[in-house]
Each structure stands twice: as C-alpha cells, then as structure tokens.
Backbone as a ProteinNet text record, in pm:
[ID]
protein_1_A
[PRIMARY]
MYTKWSLSAAILFVVTVCGFEPEALTCPIKAGKDYTGEDLSGAACDDEKLDGTILVETRLEAAQFDGADLTGSDLSASYVGYAYLEEADLTGSILVGADFAATDLARSTLIEANATSAHFRGADWTAATAHDIVLAGANLFGVNMSSADLTGADLTDALLIAADFGRANLTDAVLHRASLQGANLNGTDFTNADLTGAFLGADSAPKRASTKWSNTTCPDGTNSDEHQNTCEGHLDLIP
[TERTIARY]
80.3	-121.2	-52.6	-176.8	-162	-248.8	-195.2	-211	-309.1	-343.1	-413.4	-263.6	-178.6	-62.2	15.7	-2.8	86.7	-44.2	-143.6	-268.6	-223.7	-222.3	-204	-95.9	36.9	145.2	115.6	51.1	19.8	-54.7	-195.4	-234.1	-121.7	-64.6	51.8	117.8	149.1	262.2	151.3	73.5	-7.9	-27.8	-44.7	-89.9	41.4	136.2	312.1	336.3	331.7	402.3	300.3	213.5	102.9	34.7	24.6	-16	-193.8	-256.4	-366.7	-417.2	-523.3	-577.4	-733.4	-700	-817.8	-936.9	-1034.9	-1159.2	-1126.2	-1143.2	-1113.1	-1208.7	-1154.7	-1251.6	-1347.6	-1457.8	-1581.1	-1640.2	-1641.3	-1727.3	-1865.1	-1879.3	-2004.4	-2123.5	-2056.5	-2163.3	-2198	-2326.4	-2320.3	-2382.7	-2422	-2455.4	-2607.1	-2614	-2741.3	-2871.1	-2768.6	-2850.2	-2816.2	-2929.5	-2923.2	-2890.9	-2758.4	-2687	-2708.4	-2790.1	-2819.6	-2804.8	-2716.1	-2634.2	-2587.2	-2554.7	-2473.6	-2343.6	-2269.5	-2128.4	-2064.1	-1993.4	-1931.3	-1766.2	-1683.9	-1585.9	-1483.4	-1333.6	-1245	-1342.4	-1455.2	-1457.4	-1364	-1355.1	-1266.3	-1359	-1376.7	-1395.5	-1317.2	-1204.5	-1158.5	-1196.2	-1203	-1231.8	-1357.7	-1446	-1566.6	-1662.4	-1765.6	-1850.2	-2004.8	-2005.7	-2088.1	-2194.1	-2195.2	-2270.5	-2412.4	-2441.5	-2607.3	-2616.2	-2529.4	-2551	-2558.4	-2656.6	-2673	-2610.2	-2545.3	-2469	-2444.4	-2594.7	-2586.5	-2582	-2505.2	-2446.8	-2423.1	-2373.7	-2237.5	-2131.6	-2102.4	-1933	-1837	-1759.5	-1667.8	-1528	-1500.6	-1346.9	-1253	-1141.5	-1066.5	-1088.3	-1207.1	-1271.6	-1167.1	-1158.9	-1083.6	-1148.7	-1166.8	-1236.1	-1140.6	-1023.9	-941.2	-969.9	-981.9	-1034.8	-1164.3	-1257.2	-1394.5	-1491.7	-1598.5	-1708.9	-1803.7	-1828.8	-1939.2	-1987.8	-1989.4	-2073.7	-2224.2	-2280.3	-2381.4	-2439.7	-2311.9	-2346.6	-2408	-2477.6	-2473.4	-2449.1	-2325	-2259.5	-2306.3	-2414.8	-2407.6	-2410.2	-2336.1	-2289.1	-2272.9	-2162.8	-2118.9	-1973.6	-1955.7	-1778.8	-1674.4	-1578.1	-1528.9	-1344.1	-1325.7	-1209.7	-1075.5	-948.1	-871.6	-884.1	-957.2	-1015.6	-878.2	-930.8	-883.4	-933.3	-929.1	-1032.5	-901	-802.7	-718.3	-753.2	-770.2	-857.7	-992.1	-1051.6	-1184.6	-1300	-1399.9	-1448.4	-1627	-1594.2	-1702	-1807.2	-1813.4	-1860.7	-1985.4	-2030.8	-2198.5	-2246.3	-2155.8	-2159.7	-2199.4	-2285.2	-2317.8	-2238.5	-2155.7	-2062.1	-2091.7	-2254.6	-2251.7	-2199.1	-2212.1	-2129.6	-2064.7	-2021.3	-1962.4	-1791.2	-1730.5	-1599.2	-1497.3	-1428	-1373.9	-1178.6	-1190.2	-1062.6	-945.3	-832.5	-702.5	-702.2	-818.5	-812	-776.4	-727.3	-638.9	-761.6	-734.2	-833.1	-731.6	-614.3	-505.6	-564.8	-587.6	-587.7	-767	-848.9	-937.4	-1026.2	-1188.5	-1278.3	-1382.4	-1381.4	-1503.8	-1561.5	-1615.6	-1679.5	-1814.6	-1846.8	-1989.4	-2029.8	-1905	-1970.6	-2043	-2063.2	-2157.7	-2105.5	-2016.6	-1925.3	-1929.9	-2064.6	-2100.5	-2066.5	-1986.4	-1975.1	-1915.8	-1867.7	-1776.7	-1673.3	-1594.8	-1483.5	-1377	-1251.8	-1124.8	-990	-1029.6	-874.2	-757.9	-631.3	-505.8	-554.4	-680.5	-704.3	-580.1	-582.8	-489.9	-537.4	-543.8	-637.4	-529.6	-420.8	-299.6	-325.8	-354.8	-362	-539.6	-611.3	-741.5	-784	-928.8	-983.4	-1098.9	-1146.1	-1299.5	-1354.8	-1372.7	-1421.1	-1538.1	-1600.9	-1735.1	-1783.9	-1699.3	-1717.8	-1814.2	-1885.2	-1927.9	-1888.6	-1808.6	-1703.6	-1777.8	-1845.1	-1882.5	-1883.3	-1831.3	-1804.9	-1748.3	-1698.4	-1637.3	-1475.8	-1426.9	-1296.4	-1208.3	-1104.4	-1011.6	-855.9	-877.5	-750.5	-613.1	-502.6	-404	-403.1	-527.9	-514.8	-433	-362.8	-300.2	-346.3	-370.9	-453.5	-342.3	-213.6	-85.3	-162.8	-148.9	-152.3	-279.2	-402.7	-572	-582.9	-666.3	-766.8	-907.6	-930	-1062.2	-1127.7	-1083.5	-1189.5	-1318.1	-1360.3	-1524.2	-1547.1	-1473.1	-1534.6	-1586	-1648.5	-1724	-1675.7	-1579	-1555.7	-1556.8	-1694.7	-1732.9	-1738.9	-1712.4	-1657.8	-1574.1	-1486.9	-1424.8	-1307.7	-1263.5	-1162.2	-1031.1	-940.3	-820.1	-711.7	-715.2	-566.3	-450.1	-341.9	-244.2	-261	-348.9	-350.6	-258	-207.4	-82.7	-148.9	-181.4	-275.9	-125.6	2.3	102.1	68.7	70.3	20.7	-94.6	-195.9	-322.5	-377.4	-526.6	-575.9	-738.5	-724.5	-820.9	-889.1	-886.2	-927.6	-1099.1	-1145.3	-1306.2	-1396.7	-1313.5	-1299.8	-1372.4	-1448.5	-1525.6	-1454.7	-1400.6	-1358.4	-1389.5	-1500.4	-1570.3	-1554.7	-1462	-1489.2	-1398.3	-1285	-1248.9	-1117.7	-1078.7	-960.3	-843.4	-731.2	-610.1	-491.4	-529.7	-403.2	-275	-117.8	-89.7	-89.9	-163.5	-192.5	-93	-35.6	67.9	14.4	46.5	-54.7	97	236	295.4	255.6	252.1	187.8	72.8	-9.8	-165	-227.5	-348.3	-382.2	-530.4	-521.2	-598.1	-711.2	-675.3	-738.2	-909.1	-944.3	-1066.6	-1150.6	-1056.3	-1147.4	-1187.5	-1282.5	-1323	-1296.9	-1203.2	-1167.3	-1281.8	-1330.5	-1407	-1361.1	-1330.6	-1356.1	-1275.8	-1162.9	-1111.6	-963.3	-932	-847.9	-695.8	-578.8	-452.9	-428.6	-317	-181.8	-76.1	-61.8	21.7	175.1	195.5	327.3	336.9	225.2	249.4	264.1	342.7	418.6	491.7	595.4	639.1	630.3	470.2	430.8	330.1	307.2	255.5	363.9	493.9	574.8	562.4	485.1	439.8	300.2	227.9	63.4	24.6	-71.3	-103.2	-258.3	-234	-333.2	-362.3	-510	-521.4	-660.7	-735	-865.1	-924.8	-840.8	-868.6	-953.2	-1061.2	-1106.9	-1067.6	-956	-902.5	-998.8	-922.3	-1014.9	-1084.7	-1021.1	-1039.8	-1150.7	-1180.6	-1303.1	-1237.4	-1107.8	-1047.5	-996.9	-963.4	-899.8	-802.3	-730.8	-570.9	-557	-603.3	-540.1	-524.6	-581.2	-567.1	-461.3	-393	-268.7	-122.9	-131.9	-40.1	-14.4	-154.3	-175	-105.1	-158.9	-123.4	-250.8	-260.9	-332	-263.3	-133.6	-31.8	-83.6	-116.5	-146.2	-260.5	-387.5	-489.9	-537.7	-502.9	-479.5	-525.2	-639.3	-717.7	-613.5	-491.4	-421.5	-442.3	-398.7	-471.2	-369.7	-342.7	-214.8	-214
2851.3	2810.6	2804.6	2847.9	2917	2827.1	2775.5	2669	2760.6	2653.2	2720.5	2793.2	2685.3	2711.7	2870	2876.5	3020.7	3172.5	3138.3	3233.4	3230.1	3152.9	3189.5	3257.9	3231.2	3335.8	3467.5	3482.8	3591.4	3690.8	3637.7	3709.3	3746.1	3648.5	3665.2	3788	3767	3928	4037.5	4026.3	4174	4229.5	4119.2	4145.6	4213.9	4132.7	4187.1	4259.3	4336.6	4434.2	4565.8	4499.8	4705.5	4651.3	4574	4586.9	4600.3	4474.3	4480	4324.9	4378.8	4240.1	4192.8	4098.9	4052.3	4013.7	4031	3922.7	3776.7	3666.9	3530.1	3494.7	3403.1	3298.4	3241.7	3268.4	3183.1	3094.3	2959.1	2888.4	2904.4	2906.4	2907.5	2831.1	2719.2	2603.6	2534.5	2519.4	2497.9	2306.4	2228.2	2129.3	2107.7	2041.9	1970.8	2058.1	2156.9	2245.2	2242.9	2307.3	2311.8	2352.5	2364.5	2440.8	2393.5	2327.4	2260.5	2389	2357.8	2477	2586.3	2568.1	2724.6	2695.5	2810.7	2836.3	2889.5	2796.5	2808.2	2761.8	2757.5	2767.4	2847.9	2758.3	2836.6	2846.7	2799.2	2798.4	2734.9	2791.1	2762.4	2674.4	2524.6	2453.6	2388.3	2403.8	2256.9	2203.3	2110	2086.3	2084	2163.5	2194.9	2074.9	2041.8	1953.1	1967.4	1915.2	1936.2	1836.3	1760.8	1607.4	1630.8	1579.7	1564.2	1700.7	1745.1	1867.7	1864.8	1926.2	1899.5	1972.1	1905.8	1998.1	1949.7	1902.3	1878.3	1960.9	1922.6	2035.6	2147.1	2134.9	2272.3	2272.1	2407	2412.9	2452.6	2328.9	2378	2339.6	2428.8	2434.9	2492.4	2411.3	2404.8	2483.8	2426	2430.4	2364.7	2393.5	2338.1	2266.7	2108.2	2049	1950.4	2007	1923.3	1882.3	1759.6	1716.9	1706.8	1778.2	1809.2	1698.7	1694.5	1566.1	1590.3	1500	1537	1418.1	1349.5	1182.1	1191.6	1120.5	1106.9	1272.4	1326.7	1414.9	1413.2	1479.3	1454.3	1564.9	1486.6	1581	1535.1	1460.3	1470.9	1534	1509.9	1589.9	1703.4	1719.2	1890.4	1885.5	1991.1	2006.3	2026.9	1945	1959.2	1936.4	1996.7	1991.6	2080.7	2029.9	2059.3	2087.7	2062.4	2113	2003.8	2012.3	1984.9	1877.1	1753.5	1672.5	1593.6	1615.6	1534.7	1497.1	1395.8	1344.8	1384.2	1398.3	1410	1290.2	1306.4	1181.3	1183.6	1112.9	1134.4	969.7	915	778.2	826.3	721.2	707	832.6	909.2	1036.4	977.7	1017.9	1030.5	1108.7	1068.7	1139.3	1105.1	1048.2	1016.1	1131.1	1110.6	1169.6	1298	1290.8	1428.4	1419.1	1541	1559.3	1612.3	1527.4	1536.9	1513.6	1623.6	1582	1652.5	1578.1	1682.5	1712.7	1624.6	1680.6	1551	1638.7	1562.3	1490.3	1383.9	1282.9	1158.1	1226	1157.3	1172	969.9	927.1	973.5	1001.4	1032.4	905.8	909.3	838.7	782	695.9	704.1	556.8	527.3	367.7	438.7	302.7	282.1	411	468.6	633.5	566.4	605.3	620.3	686.1	670.2	730.8	668.4	607.4	556	655.2	649.3	725.8	838.9	864.3	971.8	1014.2	1103.5	1137.4	1188.3	1089.5	1133.7	1147.9	1177.5	1166.3	1279.8	1235.9	1264.4	1294.6	1220.6	1264.4	1188.7	1233.9	1162.2	1083	938.1	859.3	785.5	845.5	787.6	764.1	600.9	595.6	630.7	642.4	632.1	510.4	542.9	425.7	423.4	334.8	299.4	203.2	162	-22.8	-16.4	-64.1	-136.7	12.8	83.4	213.3	127.5	226.8	182	281.8	238	330.9	267.2	180.2	147.7	241.6	227.1	277.5	402.9	443	593.4	583.1	691.7	719.3	770.6	670	696.2	712.8	745.6	773.6	846.9	761.3	849.4	853.6	763.4	840.5	747.2	804.5	759.7	684.6	548	432.8	380.7	429.2	383.2	345.9	228.7	196.7	206.7	237.8	279.7	147.9	151	22.6	32.1	-53.2	-54.2	-159.1	-248.1	-370.5	-366.9	-447.1	-475	-389.1	-306.8	-229.4	-239.8	-208.1	-213.9	-140.7	-180.6	-144.1	-168.6	-207.4	-257.9	-132.2	-200.8	-79.7	26.6	-8.4	108.5	160.6	279.6	316.7	316.5	280.5	255.6	241.1	320.5	333.3	421.6	345.4	422	470.4	421	454	382	383.7	368.4	289	118.6	77.8	-28.9	47.6	-6.3	-13.1	-152.8	-177.3	-151.6	-161.5	-126.6	-238.1	-223.7	-353.2	-379.1	-439.8	-452.4	-613.7	-641.3	-791.8	-788.1	-864.4	-923	-776.4	-706.9	-595.9	-678.8	-591.1	-648.9	-558.3	-632.1	-548.6	-599.7	-629.7	-684.5	-610.2	-654.7	-520	-446.3	-376.9	-290.9	-267.2	-143.9	-141.4	-110.9	-177.4	-155.8	-126.3	-72.2	-62.9	16.6	-35.3	62	94.2	14.2	35.3	-23.2	58.1	-36.7	-115.8	-239.8	-328.9	-413.2	-337.2	-385.3	-403.9	-514.4	-526.6	-498	-479.5	-474.9	-632.7	-620.4	-742.2	-793.2	-875.1	-920.2	-1085.2	-1046.4	-1192.5	-1167.5	-1239.9	-1283.5	-1189	-1145	-1039.2	-1070.3	-1052.3	-1065.9	-997.5	-1031.3	-950.3	-1003.6	-1073.2	-1103	-1041.1	-1069.5	-982.7	-859	-823.3	-689.9	-700.7	-621.4	-580.6	-502.8	-566.2	-540.8	-530.9	-413.2	-379.9	-489.7	-540	-646.2	-617.9	-480.2	-487.4	-410.5	-439.9	-419.2	-552.9	-659.2	-748.3	-679.6	-589	-536.2	-472.4	-437.5	-380	-446.4	-582.8	-708.6	-792.3	-751	-815.7	-907.4	-806.6	-861.5	-842	-893.4	-851.4	-988.2	-976	-1083.1	-1137.4	-1286.2	-1324.7	-1471.5	-1465.3	-1558.4	-1587.8	-1691.6	-1724.3	-1625.9	-1556	-1451	-1493.2	-1457	-1456.3	-1424.7	-1464.5	-1385.3	-1375.5	-1286.4	-1230.8	-1311.1	-1439.6	-1562.1	-1622.5	-1601.8	-1643.2	-1781	-1828.3	-1897.6	-1859.3	-1916.8	-1951.7	-1919.9	-1808.4	-1842.9	-1932.6	-2006.6	-2127.9	-2240.1	-2212.6	-2367.7	-2342.8	-2182.3	-2188.8	-2131.9	-2213.6	-2180.7	-2009.9	-1980.2	-1907.1	-1761.9	-1773.7	-1646.3	-1645	-1499.2	-1494.9	-1478.1	-1486.7	-1452.2	-1577.1	-1557.3	-1627.6	-1661.6	-1563.1	-1600.1	-1438.2	-1342.1	-1186.5	-1139.6	-1092	-1034.9	-942.7	-925.4	-818.4	-766.9	-653.1	-591.1	-466.1	-473.3	-385.9	-241.5
268.9	346.2	506.4	588	698.9	767.9	890.5	1005.8	1116.3	1204.9	1343.2	1427.7	1432.9	1490.9	1429.5	1318.3	1250	1254.9	1240.6	1336.8	1433.2	1507.5	1674.4	1731.1	1610.6	1641.9	1614.5	1492.3	1453.7	1591.4	1625	1719.6	1819.1	1904.1	1977.3	1950.2	1819.2	1805	1806.4	1743.5	1761.5	1926	2013	2156.2	2239.2	2176.4	2255.4	2193.5	2085.9	1997	2010.6	1989.4	2013	2110.6	2212.2	2339.3	2304.7	2225	2161.8	2242.6	2309.5	2357.3	2292.3	2192.4	2119.5	2214	2177.4	2275.1	2236.1	2327.8	2341.3	2185	2126.2	2042.3	2117.6	2076.1	2118.3	2004.4	2041.3	1953.4	1950.3	1807.9	1747	1752.3	1801.1	1819.6	1910.4	1963.8	2118.6	2056.1	2197.6	2181	2145.6	2086.8	2032.5	1962.2	1894.9	1825.1	1696.8	1581.8	1462.4	1391.7	1273	1222.7	1062.6	1017.7	900.7	786.5	667.8	574	600.9	754.1	761.2	761.6	709.4	709.6	868.3	927.1	1004	991.8	921.4	859.3	971.9	999.5	1099.3	1224.9	1293.4	1392.5	1509.8	1624	1689.7	1833.6	1814.8	1951.5	1986.4	1983.6	2079.7	2241.9	2240.7	2375.8	2388.8	2363.7	2338.6	2340.9	2428.8	2409.9	2344.7	2239.7	2134.4	2052.7	2166.3	2150.3	2078.2	2036.7	1935.8	1815.9	1807.2	1699.1	1590.4	1554.7	1391.4	1306.8	1208.6	1129.2	986.3	941.5	821.9	691.1	591.2	492.5	537.9	669	678.2	635.4	647.3	590.9	714.8	745.9	863.4	841.9	725.6	639.5	746.4	796.9	829.5	1013.9	1043.2	1167.7	1289.8	1399.8	1465.6	1618.8	1557.7	1703.2	1755.9	1784.5	1889.5	2022	2032.3	2160.8	2212.1	2087.2	2116.3	2135.8	2174.6	2191.1	2117.7	1986.7	1906.6	1881.4	2007.5	1988.1	1928.8	1854.9	1833.7	1759.4	1707	1594.8	1486.4	1405.9	1253.1	1165	1054.5	993.4	823.8	831	699.6	560.4	450.8	350.9	414.5	504.8	552.2	438.9	459.9	440.3	531.6	580.6	689.9	663.9	549.4	471.5	527.1	581	655.5	757.9	832.3	971.7	1068.8	1199.3	1321.9	1416.9	1381.2	1471.2	1565.9	1594.8	1631	1769.1	1845.4	1949.5	2006.5	1890.8	1898.6	1926	1941.6	2002.9	1904.8	1821.7	1694.6	1745.5	1849.6	1871.3	1815.5	1720.2	1690.9	1644.3	1551.4	1467.5	1358.3	1304.4	1120.1	1020.6	932.7	838.4	722.3	677.1	557.6	429.2	324.4	231.6	257.1	398.7	424.4	379	369.8	319.7	376.5	451.6	514.5	485.1	340.9	310.1	361.4	347.1	456.3	597.7	617.8	762.7	867	987	1081.9	1217.1	1155.6	1259.7	1325.9	1385.2	1434.2	1597.3	1632.4	1794.7	1792.2	1714.4	1715.6	1772.6	1812.4	1837.3	1751.9	1682.7	1580.8	1584.1	1714.4	1697.2	1688.6	1575.1	1536.2	1463	1439	1342.9	1239.9	1139.5	995.1	893.2	828.7	699.1	573.5	535.5	397.7	350.6	220.7	93.4	135.2	235.9	244.6	205.5	226.2	137.1	224.6	233.8	339.1	276	124.6	96.8	128.6	132.8	163	344	414.1	555.5	642.5	748.2	842.4	1009.1	968	1073.1	1187.6	1157.5	1287.1	1415.8	1446.8	1548	1621.1	1482.7	1537	1622.3	1668.1	1755.4	1664.8	1559.7	1486.2	1497.1	1585.7	1610.5	1519.1	1436	1384.1	1340.9	1284.4	1165.5	1052.9	984.9	879.2	714.6	644.5	581.9	404.2	411.9	262.8	161.1	29.5	-77.1	-16.4	109.8	124.2	35.2	26.1	-44.3	58.2	21	166.6	73.3	-72.3	-133.4	-55	-31.1	12	177.1	243.7	376	440.2	591.7	705.3	795.7	758.9	859.9	970.2	972.1	1049.8	1196.5	1239.2	1369.3	1453.6	1310.6	1354.6	1367.4	1506.2	1532.7	1404.9	1329.7	1262.6	1274.5	1402.4	1412.3	1359	1293	1277.7	1176	1117.3	998.5	868.5	810.2	686.3	597.5	524	396.8	277.3	287.9	122.8	25.7	-62.2	-200.6	-144.6	-27.8	-19.3	-156.1	-124	-217.9	-110.4	-128.5	-23.6	-131.9	-216.9	-296.1	-254.8	-254.7	-192.9	-21.3	58.4	155	290.8	393.1	488.9	550.4	602.7	685	743.4	760	845.2	958.9	1000.9	1156.7	1208.1	1136.8	1142.9	1202.3	1270.2	1323.4	1196.5	1167.3	1064.2	1060.5	1201	1270.1	1273.5	1220.6	1157.8	1084.6	1023.1	903.2	762.8	716	567	484.4	393	273.9	125	110.2	23.8	-93.4	-234.3	-362.8	-327.4	-190.1	-152.7	-255.5	-328.2	-400.8	-299.5	-293.3	-233.5	-313.5	-452.5	-555.9	-485.1	-432.8	-384.8	-246.3	-148.6	5.4	72.2	176.8	251.8	362	344.6	443.8	528	547	600.5	763.4	810.9	959.7	1006.7	872.5	903	967.5	1029.7	1097.1	1028.9	939.8	895.1	957.8	1086.9	1137.7	1118.3	1079.5	1064.8	979.5	872.8	801	688.3	631.3	496.7	347.1	285.2	152	16.7	15	-105.9	-202.2	-323.3	-385.9	-405.5	-325.4	-320	-399.4	-480.2	-548	-489.1	-481.6	-506.5	-599.3	-620.9	-732.9	-740.4	-861.4	-908.5	-825.3	-807.3	-794.4	-625.6	-529.4	-375.4	-335	-355	-279.2	-173.7	-208	-106.5	6.6	-7.1	68.6	164	143.4	231.4	283.9	316.7	382	523.9	615.3	755.1	793.9	688.9	642.7	754.5	900.5	932.2	869.9	838.5	736.9	870.2	901.2	1016.9	993.4	940	946.9	859.3	788.9	723	551	486.6	354.2	250.9	184.8	74.1	-42.1	-113.7	-201.1	-323.9	-364.7	-399.4	-350.9	-247.4	-151.5	-62.9	-61.8	-11.9	138.2	219.5	361.7	387.9	489.3	481.2	523.3	598.3	662.7	599.4	491.6	389.4	322.8	333.8	237.9	308.8	442.6	525.4	628.8	639.1	726.5	618.5	456.1	410.9	288.9	225.6	147.8	-6.5	-17.5	-75.7	-200.2	-327.1	-449.7	-446.3	-370.6	-405.2	-368.7	-434.5	-448.5	-580.9	-602.9	-744.1	-735.8	-815.4	-858.2	-989.6	-1000.5	-1123.6	-1159.1	-1257.6	-1322.1	-1254.6
[MASK]
+++++++++++++++++++++++++++++++++++++++++++++++++++++++++++++++++++++++++++++++++++++++++++++++++++++++++++++++++++++++++++++++++++++++++++++++++++++++++++++++++++++++++++++++++++++++++++++++++++++++++++++++++++++++++++++++++++++++++++++++

C-alpha cells in the first residue's frame, strides 16, 4: 500500500536520478469555493487555508490535509477515507454522514463540529481536541481515541465497539445508548458524563481498571457517587 511518504520518495528518486524537476503539486481547492460532487482524490493541500469551503458529497480519498485550516467547512456525505488530516483544524465544520474510514486525525481540532451519523471506522484520533462535538449515531468502530479531549461530546447511539479511549477525557459527555463492547476505558475520565442506557461487554472489566467515575450517570441511571465513585456493578453488560 502506498503512503504519502512512499510517493514522495518516488518523486525524489526521479528528480535525483533522472534530473527531472516535476511541477510543484498545487492544491486544487480554494477557501470558500463550492466543490459539491467533485472527485478530488489525492489532493495535496497540507497547511492550506481552506476555511468555509463546500465539499458536500465530494470524493477526497487519500487527500492530504495535514495542518490545513478547514474551519466552518461543509463535508457532508463526502468520502474522506484514508486521508491525512493530522493537526488539521475542523472547528465548526459539518461532517454529517461523511466517511472518514482509516483517516489520520491525530492531534486535529474538531471543536463544535457536527459529525452526526458519520463513519470513522479504524480512524486515528490520538490526542485530538473535540470539545462539544456531535457524534450522535456515528460509527467509531475500532477508532483510536487515546488521549483525545472529548469534553462535552454528544455520543448518543454511537457505535464505539473496540474503540481505544485510553486516557481520553469524556468529561460532561453524553453517551446515551452508546455501544462500548470491547472498548478500552483504562484511564478514561467520565466526570459528569451521562452513560444512561450505554452497553459494555461482559468481558470488559480489565479494560476499565483505571476508569475515572465522578458524578457519572451510570448505564442503569444511578450515580457513581452513590457507589463509592464507581459504576462497576451498575453497567449494562452484554455477552
């Protein structure tokens, strides 16, 4: 499988060995423009300022947006699979129904983004900042959320099976009916979070060894403070 780095190395080989100087890659996307329905797969837009751009139903497979400014942009129903958005800024962006399968969102900013029913299967959210993001009904199967800050996030009905929330901050988050079977919750902070009706796997106890429960609404509707600061014994565990 080719990566952005292997492709860059190939270009460097051509320049060095063949003496050929290719034209610099130019980002085909401009801030504030409308690209609805277009195919912009592989677009090279690292560090570009693209705020307010309309990318509805746009194909952006393997596009490069590392460090890019996409604040307030609309990517509804777009396909952004295998793309690179490390340290990108998607504050206030609309990601409703978009597909970010296996996308790199490490250290990105998604504050107040709307990602309702979006797909992030296998994506990397390591150390991402996503205060007040809406992920209601989103598919986050197997997502790496380690050390991510999801303070105030809405994860109602979200699919979080096998996700890694190690050391993640879910303070004030809402996880009504969320599916957390097999999720790693070691070091996860659920202070003031609401897990009413959430489901956890019956074999997940080792993955909750250092979970922080404080004023947390447990899946059965009781409060963790009533149980010596834990929701253990008050979880909806399914096989």
